[in-house]
matplotlib code that plots the C-alpha trace (Angstrom):
import matplotlib.pyplot as plt

x = [-156.4, -157.9, -156.6, -158.1, -161.5, -161.2, -160.4, -162.5, -165.6, -163.5, -161.9, -165.4, -166.7, -163.8, -164.3, -168.0, -167.3, -164.9, -167.5, -170.1, -167.5, -166.9, -170.5, -171.3, -168.5, -169.9, -173.4, -172.2, -170.4, -173.8, -175.5, -175.9, -174.1, -174.0, -175.2, -178.6, -178.8, -181.5, -180.1, -181.8, -181.5, -184.0, -186.2, -186.5, -186.6, -189.3, -191.7, -191.6, -192.7, -196.3, -195.7, -194.3, -192.9, -192.2, -190.3, -187.9, -185.0, -185.6, -184.0, -184.5, -182.9, -183.2, -185.2, -184.0, -186.8, -186.4, -188.6, -188.6, -190.3, -190.0, -187.8, -185.1, -184.2, -184.2, -182.8, -185.2, -184.8, -182.9, -184.4, -182.3, -183.9, -187.2, -186.8, -189.2, -191.2, -191.3, -195.1, -197.5, -199.5, -203.3, -204.6, -208.1, -210.3, -210.9, -212.0, -213.1, -216.8, -218.4, -216.2, -214.4, -213.0, -214.9, -213.1, -213.9, -212.8, -213.8, -215.4, -215.7, -218.1, -219.7, -222.1, -225.2, -227.2, -229.0, -232.7, -232.6, -229.6, -229.4, -228.2, -226.9, -226.1, -224.3, -224.0, -220.4, -217.2, -215.8, -212.5, -211.8, -214.3, -212.4, -209.6, -206.7, -208.3, -208.6, -207.0, -208.9, -207.6, -207.3, -210.5, -212.5, -211.4, -213.3, -211.4, -211.0, -209.3, -212.2, -214.3, -218.0, -220.3, -221.9, -220.9, -223.2, -222.5, -224.5, -224.0, -225.1, -224.2, -225.9, -223.2, -223.6, -222.0, -220.5, -219.4, -218.3, -217.6, -217.2, -216.9, -215.2, -215.2, -212.0, -211.1, -213.0, -216.0, -218.6, -218.7, -221.0, -220.9, -222.6, -222.8, -224.1, -225.0, -226.7, -228.0, -227.0, -228.3, -225.0, -225.3, -222.1, -222.0, -218.6, -217.3, -217.4, -219.9, -219.4, -218.9, -219.1, -218.0, -219.4, -217.4, -218.9, -217.4, -220.1, -220.0, -216.2, -216.0, -218.1, -216.8, -217.5, -214.9, -215.8, -214.2, -214.3, -211.9, -212.3, -215.6, -213.8, -211.7, -214.4, -215.7, -214.0, -214.8, -214.0, -214.4, -215.7, -214.0, -216.4, -219.7, -218.3, -219.7, -218.6, -219.4, -218.8, -219.5, -218.0, -215.5, -216.7, -215.1, -216.4, -218.5, -220.6, -224.1, -227.1, -226.2, -224.3, -225.2, -223.3, -224.0, -223.7, -223.3, -223.5, -223.5, -226.8, -225.9, -228.8, -227.1, -224.8, -223.0, -226.3, -228.0, -231.6, -232.6, -232.2, -229.1, -225.9, -224.0, -227.0, -226.8, -228.6, -229.7, -230.1, -227.5, -228.1, -228.8, -228.3, -227.2, -227.4, -227.6, -224.7, -225.4, -222.7, -221.8, -218.6, -218.0, -218.9, -216.8, -216.7, -213.0, -212.7, -214.4, -212.7, -213.9, -213.0, -214.0, -217.2, -218.6, -217.8, -215.9, -216.9, -214.5, -216.1, -213.9, -215.5, -214.4, -213.6, -212.4, -212.8, -215.8, -215.6, -219.0, -219.1, -221.8, -222.8, -223.2, -226.8, -226.6, -227.1, -224.9, -223.0, -221.0, -219.6, -216.5, -215.4, -211.8, -211.8, -209.2, -208.3, -208.2, -210.5, -209.8, -210.2, -207.6, -206.9, -204.3, -205.7, -203.5, -205.1, -203.7, -205.2, -205.0, -206.2, -208.9, -209.7, -208.5, -206.5, -206.8, -204.2, -205.2, -203.3, -205.5, -204.5, -205.8, -205.2, -203.1, -203.0, -203.0, -199.5, -199.3, -201.2, -201.0, -200.6, -202.3, -204.5, -203.0, -205.2, -205.5, -208.7, -209.5, -212.4, -213.6, -216.9, -219.1, -217.5, -214.9, -212.8, -210.0, -206.9, -204.1, -204.3, -200.8, -200.5, -198.3, -196.8, -193.9, -191.6, -193.5, -195.6, -194.9, -196.6, -198.7, -199.8, -202.5, -203.0, -205.3, -202.8, -199.6, -198.7, -195.9, -195.0, -192.4, -190.8, -188.6, -185.3, -183.7, -180.1, -177.6, -174.4, -172.4, -172.4, -171.2, -174.3, -176.8, -179.7, -182.3, -180.9, -181.3, -184.4, -182.8, -184.7, -182.0, -183.4, -186.5, -187.2, -189.3, -191.1, -193.4, -195.9, -197.8, -201.5, -203.0, -203.5, -202.9, -204.0, -201.1, -198.8, -195.8, -192.7, -191.4, -189.0, -187.0, -185.0, -183.6, -183.2, -180.1, -178.9, -176.0, -178.0, -177.2, -173.4, -173.3, -174.1, -175.6, -173.4, -172.0, -170.1, -167.9, -166.0, -165.5, -163.1, -165.7, -166.6, -169.6, -167.6, -165.2, -168.3, -168.7, -170.9, -173.2, -173.6, -174.3, -176.9, -178.8, -179.2, -183.0, -185.9, -184.0, -180.9, -179.9, -182.0, -182.6, -185.5, -186.2, -189.9, -192.3, -194.8, -196.8, -197.3, -199.4, -200.2, -199.9, -202.2, -203.5, -203.5, -202.3, -205.0, -203.2, -204.7, -208.2, -207.6, -205.8, -202.8, -204.3, -204.4, -207.8]
y = [-18.1, -14.8, -13.7, -16.8, -16.1, -12.4, -13.5, -16.7, -14.9, -13.2, -16.7, -18.3, -15.3, -15.7, -19.4, -18.9, -16.3, -18.6, -21.3, -18.8, -17.7, -21.2, -22.0, -18.7, -19.4, -23.0, -21.5, -18.6, -21.3, -22.8, -19.7, -19.1, -16.1, -16.9, -14.9, -13.9, -11.9, -11.0, -11.2, -9.4, -11.7, -10.3, -7.2, -4.1, -4.7, -2.0, -4.6, -6.1, -2.6, -3.7, -6.7, -7.1, -10.6, -11.6, -14.7, -16.4, -18.6, -21.1, -24.0, -25.7, -23.0, -19.7, -17.6, -15.0, -12.7, -11.0, -9.1, -8.0, -4.5, -2.1, -4.6, -4.4, -7.2, -6.5, -8.6, -7.6, -9.5, -12.4, -14.3, -16.5, -19.6, -19.1, -21.5, -24.4, -25.9, -29.7, -29.8, -28.4, -25.5, -25.5, -23.2, -21.9, -19.6, -16.4, -12.8, -9.6, -9.8, -6.8, -5.9, -9.1, -12.0, -15.0, -18.3, -21.6, -24.4, -27.3, -27.9, -31.5, -33.8, -37.1, -39.7, -41.1, -43.8, -42.3, -42.6, -45.5, -47.1, -50.8, -50.8, -53.5, -53.0, -55.3, -55.1, -55.7, -53.8, -54.9, -53.0, -54.9, -52.6, -49.3, -49.9, -49.4, -46.5, -48.4, -46.4, -45.7, -44.2, -45.9, -44.6, -46.4, -49.9, -51.7, -53.2, -56.5, -54.8, -55.2, -52.7, -52.3, -50.7, -51.2, -51.6, -50.3, -51.0, -49.2, -48.9, -45.1, -42.2, -38.7, -36.1, -34.0, -30.6, -30.3, -26.9, -25.3, -21.7, -19.2, -15.5, -13.8, -10.1, -8.3, -8.7, -12.0, -10.4, -11.8, -15.2, -16.8, -20.3, -21.8, -25.5, -26.7, -30.2, -29.6, -32.5, -31.9, -33.2, -34.9, -38.7, -40.7, -44.1, -45.8, -49.1, -50.7, -50.2, -47.6, -48.5, -46.8, -48.1, -46.5, -47.4, -46.6, -47.0, -45.7, -42.0, -41.9, -42.4, -42.3, -41.9, -43.0, -43.7, -44.2, -46.2, -43.2, -40.6, -38.3, -36.8, -35.2, -33.1, -32.2, -28.8, -25.6, -22.4, -18.8, -15.6, -12.4, -9.6, -7.1, -8.9, -10.2, -13.6, -17.3, -19.1, -22.6, -25.8, -29.2, -30.4, -33.6, -36.7, -39.0, -41.0, -38.0, -37.2, -35.1, -31.4, -29.6, -26.3, -23.1, -22.0, -18.8, -19.6, -16.0, -14.8, -12.9, -9.1, -8.7, -11.2, -10.3, -12.2, -13.2, -16.3, -15.6, -19.2, -21.3, -22.8, -21.1, -23.6, -25.9, -27.8, -26.2, -28.1, -25.3, -22.6, -18.9, -19.0, -21.4, -19.3, -22.0, -25.8, -26.9, -30.1, -32.6, -35.9, -38.1, -35.6, -32.5, -31.9, -29.0, -28.2, -25.0, -21.6, -18.3, -15.0, -12.2, -9.2, -8.6, -12.1, -15.7, -17.9, -21.5, -23.8, -26.9, -29.5, -31.3, -34.0, -31.5, -28.4, -26.1, -23.8, -20.8, -19.5, -16.1, -15.6, -12.4, -12.9, -13.1, -16.0, -14.3, -15.8, -13.0, -14.7, -18.1, -19.0, -22.3, -23.3, -26.2, -29.0, -32.4, -34.0, -33.9, -31.5, -33.2, -31.3, -27.6, -25.3, -21.7, -18.6, -15.2, -11.7, -8.6, -5.4, -1.7, -2.1, -5.8, -9.4, -11.7, -15.5, -18.0, -21.6, -24.8, -27.9, -31.5, -34.8, -37.9, -40.6, -42.9, -42.5, -40.9, -39.0, -36.1, -34.8, -30.9, -29.6, -26.3, -23.0, -20.0, -16.5, -14.6, -11.0, -9.9, -6.3, -4.4, -7.7, -9.1, -11.9, -12.4, -14.7, -12.6, -15.2, -18.4, -19.7, -22.7, -24.4, -23.6, -21.9, -23.4, -21.6, -23.9, -22.9, -19.4, -17.0, -13.5, -12.2, -8.6, -7.0, -6.7, -8.2, -11.6, -12.6, -16.2, -17.7, -20.9, -23.0, -24.4, -27.5, -27.5, -30.4, -30.1, -31.0, -34.7, -34.1, -35.8, -38.4, -36.9, -38.7, -37.1, -33.5, -31.5, -28.2, -25.3, -22.8, -20.4, -18.7, -17.9, -14.8, -13.8, -11.0, -11.3, -8.6, -9.9, -6.6, -7.6, -11.4, -13.8, -16.1, -13.4, -11.6, -12.1, -8.6, -9.6, -12.6, -12.7, -15.1, -15.0, -16.9, -18.2, -20.5, -22.4, -25.7, -25.0, -23.7, -26.5, -25.7, -28.4, -27.9, -31.1, -29.6, -28.1, -31.4, -34.2, -37.0, -39.3, -37.2, -34.1, -35.4, -36.0, -33.6, -30.6, -31.8, -35.2, -33.5, -31.1, -33.8, -36.2, -36.1, -34.5, -34.7, -33.1, -29.4, -28.7, -25.0, -24.0, -21.0, -20.1, -17.6, -16.4, -13.8, -11.8, -8.8, -6.3, -2.6, -1.0, -4.5, -6.4, -9.8, -12.5, -15.7, -15.4, -15.5, -19.0, -18.6, -20.3, -23.8, -26.9, -28.6]
z = [26.9, 27.4, 24.0, 22.4, 23.9, 22.5, 19.0, 18.7, 17.5, 14.8, 13.8, 13.7, 11.6, 9.1, 9.0, 8.2, 5.7, 3.9, 3.7, 2.4, -0.3, -1.3, -1.6, -3.4, -5.8, -6.6, -6.9, -9.2, -11.3, -11.7, -12.9, -16.7, -17.8, -21.3, -24.4, -25.7, -29.0, -31.3, -34.9, -37.8, -40.8, -43.4, -43.7, -41.3, -37.6, -37.3, -38.5, -34.7, -33.4, -33.4, -31.2, -27.5, -26.8, -23.1, -22.3, -19.8, -19.6, -16.6, -14.9, -11.5, -9.7, -11.4, -13.9, -16.3, -17.8, -21.2, -23.7, -27.2, -27.6, -30.4, -32.1, -29.4, -26.9, -23.3, -20.4, -17.7, -14.5, -12.8, -10.0, -7.9, -6.4, -8.0, -11.0, -12.3, -9.4, -8.8, -9.1, -11.6, -10.2, -10.1, -12.5, -11.9, -14.0, -12.0, -12.3, -10.5, -9.4, -7.7, -4.7, -4.6, -6.7, -8.3, -8.6, -10.4, -8.0, -10.3, -13.7, -15.1, -16.8, -15.6, -17.1, -16.1, -18.1, -21.0, -21.3, -23.7, -22.3, -21.2, -17.5, -15.3, -11.6, -9.2, -5.5, -5.7, -6.5, -9.9, -10.5, -13.7, -15.5, -14.7, -17.2, -14.8, -13.0, -9.6, -7.0, -3.9, -0.7, 2.7, 4.1, 1.3, 2.6, 5.3, 8.3, 6.6, 3.5, 1.1, -0.8, -0.5, -3.0, -6.5, -10.0, -12.9, -16.6, -19.4, -23.2, -23.5, -21.3, -20.8, -19.9, -16.9, -16.5, -13.0, -11.9, -8.6, -8.2, -5.3, -4.8, -1.9, -1.1, -0.4, 3.2, 3.4, 5.0, 2.4, 0.6, -2.0, -3.6, -6.7, -7.5, -10.8, -11.9, -15.4, -17.4, -21.1, -24.4, -25.1, -25.5, -25.4, -27.2, -27.0, -28.7, -25.3, -22.5, -19.8, -16.1, -12.8, -9.4, -6.4, -3.2, 0.2, 3.7, 6.2, 6.7, 6.3, 2.5, -0.6, -4.2, -7.7, -10.3, -14.0, -16.8, -19.2, -18.0, -21.2, -19.9, -16.8, -19.0, -21.4, -20.1, -21.3, -19.5, -20.2, -18.0, -19.6, -18.1, -19.6, -18.6, -15.3, -16.3, -16.8, -20.0, -21.0, -23.1, -23.5, -25.9, -27.8, -29.7, -32.3, -29.8, -28.9, -30.5, -29.9, -29.0, -26.3, -24.8, -25.0, -21.4, -19.3, -15.7, -14.5, -11.7, -12.3, -12.2, -9.7, -7.3, -4.5, -1.8, -0.1, -1.6, -2.6, -3.4, -0.3, 1.0, -0.2, -2.5, -3.3, -6.5, -9.5, -12.6, -15.0, -15.9, -15.7, -19.5, -22.5, -25.4, -28.0, -28.5, -30.8, -32.8, -32.5, -34.2, -35.0, -37.8, -36.0, -32.8, -30.5, -30.0, -28.2, -26.8, -26.5, -25.2, -27.4, -25.5, -27.8, -27.8, -27.9, -30.5, -30.8, -32.8, -34.5, -36.2, -39.1, -41.7, -44.2, -42.2, -39.3, -38.6, -36.3, -35.0, -33.4, -30.8, -28.9, -25.2, -25.6, -28.0, -31.4, -34.0, -35.4, -38.1, -39.2, -41.2, -42.5, -43.6, -45.9, -45.3, -47.1, -43.6, -40.7, -37.7, -34.4, -32.5, -32.1, -30.5, -30.1, -29.5, -28.8, -29.0, -27.8, -29.6, -29.1, -31.8, -31.6, -31.2, -33.2, -33.1, -34.4, -34.8, -35.5, -36.5, -36.3, -37.3, -35.1, -36.7, -33.7, -29.8, -29.7, -33.0, -35.0, -38.4, -38.2, -41.3, -40.7, -39.9, -40.0, -38.4, -37.7, -36.8, -34.7, -34.4, -34.1, -34.0, -37.2, -37.8, -40.8, -41.8, -42.4, -42.4, -44.5, -45.2, -47.4, -44.7, -41.3, -43.4, -40.7, -37.8, -35.6, -32.0, -31.5, -33.6, -32.9, -35.3, -36.1, -38.6, -41.4, -39.7, -38.2, -36.0, -36.0, -33.5, -34.2, -31.8, -32.6, -31.2, -32.5, -32.3, -30.3, -33.4, -32.7, -29.0, -27.6, -28.8, -30.7, -28.6, -25.4, -26.6, -25.5, -25.0, -26.8, -27.4, -30.2, -31.5, -35.3, -35.6, -38.7, -39.5, -42.5, -44.2, -44.7, -45.8, -49.3, -49.5, -46.6, -47.6, -46.2, -47.5, -45.4, -44.4, -41.5, -40.4, -37.2, -34.8, -31.1, -30.2, -26.8, -25.8, -23.1, -24.9, -24.3, -20.6, -18.2, -14.6, -13.0, -9.6, -9.8, -12.6, -9.6, -7.8, -8.6, -9.2, -12.1, -12.8, -12.7, -15.5, -18.0, -20.8, -20.3, -23.0, -21.4, -17.9, -19.3, -21.0, -18.0, -18.0, -16.2, -12.9, -14.2, -14.6, -17.7, -18.8, -21.0, -23.3, -23.1, -24.6, -22.0, -23.7, -27.1, -27.1, -29.8, -29.8, -27.2, -26.1, -22.9, -21.8, -22.5, -21.6, -18.1, -19.7, -21.0, -24.3, -25.6, -24.7, -26.8, -26.8]

ax = plt.figure().add_subplot(projection="3d")
ax.plot(x, y, z, "-o")
ax.set_aspect("equal")
plt.show()
């Protein structure tokens, strides 16, 4: 018995080690250890030397970082247990301000009845006017389960720009807050009247919900690292008229962490500065705003093209370019690349066909340097590249994604795995249409290797094909190939500044 007591810890340790080894073996069997290769198909790979591409292969458990630099593929890092999260992260615009950090906590739009609007208000809560947006928390309801408040219906709305931002010094010793509620000159006239329901439950709850949810997503904000200031405007649609301001929200360089205008965080009804008033209509839509280190680019969609207006930080119009199109431009994807000598902008313009589909028909690249803007890349079509674009002064890199079939091993509608990237470099120094000087392909086999622990178990699931298991839906072991950043020679990452977004 004494010997058993002596050896029991060793037996217990060995047993635990065996279990760990089994689990490790199963886990390692679920880790992708497949192939990644950059194949040079056409032209000289040195054409890639001006660009640095960073990406990752990611699944629900792990992340593999890679990069393409100087035309060479590097597998950089492997992170266990740090794969895709189950929730979408909250992204906030932020930047360095004085001895701390400034952060935008919320930026959204709301409506109030316009000056000439017909208004009807009832002292009841009518949820039928909210078009399905009828969720209220438990605190909103009275003890008898009813909602108390008012319902307001009006045919025209005036847009209000709502903004909350705060700054905190390093170490948390100083704090400053700004709250804006700016009446704009944007008038919204939809096909059906607007409605707002205000629900109150004493001091415990008060909130207003609108039938028109578009306006909440309308504001677009950019942070100028050089000026340490926040700029913004509102995107518009066909129901908008009047004008919308191009605003600077400061902070005033003379300000510090002590409020000089009354209560810290009180609502202000005027921006720090209005740089310009942009005329808008159903055929003139504000689609996006970008900071380009030397000023601001405003993108305006029109019935026959796209206009890009270049403003200084003081509101002076430095230049304007228009690309003619046969179809209207009412949607835009903007991708920005920083270089040592300037900024490159790649845009993809779309026209809405219906609620769920768009016609992609505009592709253009711009170069911004020394207060000037010029169109340097004007291809006649996407040339097979629609996913990413990095524009330089005389060269453009396009990156297209591939979704290849598994040779009939799975149903086509079940396949969402992006397993390769097409890379093309165009010389645009002489012809903005671009001359292809390089074509390569980044290949992986992530569509062949399944992350499936059940493959090592005798179950009905375990006997299914690899392809079937790897395409089980959003809750399955899906793996994705993603591009995180493309920068030019001597440039910095600009994604954090609000680039590569679709408006």
